[in-house]
C-alpha positions, 0 to 999 in steps of 0.5 A: 781461500786467501791463497786461492785469491792470491794465486788467481791475482798473480796468474792474471798479473803474469798473463796481462802484464808479463806475457805481452811484454815477452813478444818478439815484435818488442825490441829487446831494449824495451823488453829489458825495461818492462821486465825490470818493472814487472819484477818489482812485484817480487819482494825479498824477505824483510831484513834481507841484505844486498851488496853490489860489487864485482866478481871476475870483472862482472857486476854482482849482487850478494844476497844474504839474510841474517848470519851466513852460516853455510857456503855460497850459491852461485845463482844464474838469473833467467830471461832467455839469455836476452833480458833479466839481471841480478837486480830483477832477481833480488826477491828470489835470491833474498828468499833463497838466502834465507832458506839456505843460510848461504850468501847468494851471488848473482852475476850480471853475465853478458846478454845476447844479442850483443854477446851471444853464446858462449859469453854467458857460459864464459862469464858463469865459469869466471864467476865460479872460478873467482868464488874459489880463487878469490873468495876462498870457497872450496867447490864443496861449499858452493851450490849452483842454482838458476831459473829458466835460461839460468837453469840451462846455464847452470847445467851447461856450466857443470858439464863444462867444469866436468869436461875440463876436469875442474871440481864440481859444485856440491849440487845444482838447483834449477827452477823451470829450466830452459834446456832444449832451445830447438823447441822440438818438444814443447809442452802445450798446457791449457794455460800458459800465463808467462811464455810465448813460444815465438818469443823463446824461439827468437831468444834462442836464435839470438843466443845461439847465433851461428852455433847449432841450437842442439849444441849440448852447452846451448841445449843441455838436454842433449848433453852427457850427464855422467858425473854431475852432482845431485840435481833438484828440478822444480817446474810448474804444470802451466808452462811450455817448458814442462817437457824440458824439465821432464826430459832433463830429469829422465836423461840425468837419472839414466846417467846415474845422477841423483835427481829430484823432479818436483812438478807444481800443479797449476803453477807457472814459469818460475813461480818461485819469484812469488815466494813470501806471497804465494804459500806454494812458492814459499814452500818450493824455496824452502825445499830448494834450500833443504836440497842445497844445505843437505849437500854442502860441505861444512 
């Protein structure tokens, strides 16, 4: 009963506060401020530790919980490539650090419209290389994870690494990934508490700039998945990006990728930010942690 009340309250919060902020008529600079405030409701576990620093010239936040017993998670935050930051995602990355025993490294990759494609991808690759070259991790000790746009970016990064014959991460874990910026096959749920299609359409154009929205490193669902590492996809049934996740899973499986798709009925876009409050969000992060730990090298 209590969890039902919490879920209802959180859904109403997303609908009344977050969704209106994600409107194309609102300037991007204002959206960034509003979303920073909204993410304060995402609370990390008690005793989480956060260290601000740099990596490959990028500002990063390193999240940890207790003794770090495993490797690293390179976490790519969401926000339609135009908003969001390492700071907004401290709640989520704190819970992911607790679930994995890893240090979770979240870079502030460059955002559009100031820095369109491929700036975010270049920064993600630079952070990946720095974890290996400067921090001393082996590729098998690093997992890549991300949410929303960061989920699509995680897939694009893995594709770029493969295509340039670089070592691949141990696994990929993505929450509500945005993988088709053409929006030709958006899902239409009865309830969508977070996203507006005209906002995501504008964000897509700002990010792609002069490139085609169907470019496989912009919309990875159109890319080649052969040889990618084990993939876990989590998505809510109450979001317009459900079809992105389902098509992504189908394409990855067809290419022989070890793929798990978990659809959480009645939940919304990146509901994992409510881990520690909503029991199903906490369970989802634990499942993500298990996936990451299973594939990491010791």
